[in-house]
N, C-alpha and C positions, 0 to 999 in steps of 0.2 A: 211691126203693128198692121193693123188692118189685115192681116191675114186671112181670108176663107177657112171657110171649117175645112180640117184632113180629114178626108176618110181613112178609120184606124179601122183594118179588117182582123177579128179573133178567130181564130181556127177550132172554136167551140163556143159553148155559153153556160158550163159549168162554173159549179163558186169562183176555180182557181181561175178559169178567164174574164170573168167581171173584176176578180180585184186586181190582176193584170189591168186591166180597162181603166179602172177608177185609178190605178196608181199613176200608168201614164197622162192620161188627161192631168191628176193633177201637178205632176210635171213636168209638162211642154206648158200648160197654162202658165206657171210660174217664167217661164221666160218670154210668153206672150204667145202662144201659138195654139190656135184650136184644135181639138180634136174631136170626132164624130166616130163615136166608136160602134162598131157593126161586131154583132154578137151573130159566128153563121155556125150552122151545122156541120161537122168536119165536111162530108161530100158537095157543100156549097160552096164553101172557102177551098175545096180540091179544083170545083169543077171553074168557081173564078180566076184562081191561080193560071188555069191550061188555057184560057181562054185572054190573061195578060191585063186583066179588070181588078186588080189590084191595086191601090194609091199608097198607102202605107200598111202594112202586114208585120205581126209576128209568127217568125217561124225556129225553123232548128233544121239542123242537118246531124247524121250519127255517120260517120264515114265507112263504107262499104268495104275500102280497102287502105290498107297504109300509106299512101303515095300522094302526094302534094296534086297530082291531077284529078284526083277526088276532090279535092275540094273548087279547086279553079274550072272546073266543068261547069262548076253553077254563074262564072262569070265569063263563059265564053260566046261571045254574040250568036252563033248560031244553033245554040240550045236554049232560046228562047224560048217561051209559051209558046207552043204547050209542052216543050223539054224542061229539063231540070233549070233553067238559066227562067226561074219567076219573076225577079224584079227584071227583065229583060237588057240587062247592061249591054250595051254594045260598042267596044272602044277599039279600032282598026290595031293599034298597036298591042293591046294585050293578045285579041284574038290570034294575033301573027306570034307572040310570044308563044301562047299557049300552044299551036300548032308546032311551033318550035320542039316546046317542052314535051309532048306528050311525042314525041317520034325519037326522041333520046335516051339514050339507056342513062342507068346511074351513074353519079361521077361528079366531079368538080365545075365540069362545062355546064352540066344541069343546073348545077344549084345556082352557078351561076346567072342561067336564065331565071328560076325560081328569086334570086334574090332583085333583080328589075322588074319581075312582075309581081315581088311584094311593094315595090317604094314607090309604082304607077296607080297600084291599089288604095297605097297611103292618102295618097289623092282625091280619086276616083271613084272606088267603091260607094254605091250607092246604100251598103249596109250600118245598121249599128250594130254592136257585138256588146250585145245586155250580159249575160252571167254563162257561167260553165260549170255546170251542172258536177260537183264531187260524189265519189264513192270512196267509200273504208268499207275493209273488208276484215276479219279475223278469221283461223282456220283453223282445224286440228291435224296432225300430223297424217293423220290416217283418212285425209280425205286427198286425192288422188287425182291427178291431170289440172289442180286449178291452176289455168292460168289469166291473171289477170288483167283482162284488155277491155277496153272503151269501146273500141269500135264495135267488138264482136257480141251481140246480142243472145245468141242462141248456147253461150258456152257453159251451161248449166248441164244440158245434155252428155257433156265430156263427163263430167265427174263421177267416181268412184270411190264407194266404203272398201276401205280393206277392214274387215272385222276382226280380224285375231291382232292389229294395232288399238283397235278401237277398245274390244275386250280389255287391254291389259292397262287403258289409262282411268287413272281414280276416279 
């Protein structure tokens, strides 16, 4: 009770950003947290992020490669703004675990370090995970090289069409 308004920066000013801003404002108001939603252009949002000038924001991340390091780098203290850790989270134990994990080969010992990081982050993380989009795909047998992968955004360039198989389909 009695909290000052929290500045909530959005990455855009389009209708989806406005709907999300209204939704979050209403949801936070139900628990007594006032929000001041700021609708930025994407370049303005990136500049604020780079300067470490965000109090609360809505963001997202698509993995660049399929390894836990790709996510944990976002919570590694030395990667703070203007780096990928735009929350500027800086926890000495997390930093030490990240450095240890990043230098290890895949295997049970590394998995144990990752589990320890997960446990620490359950209590300390500065993120609230909101939603996970899902994709559904249908494909024909004549579409070749289709590899469903959530982290590869340029996967369509690998598709090939087998004309003979396509011609045989009713």
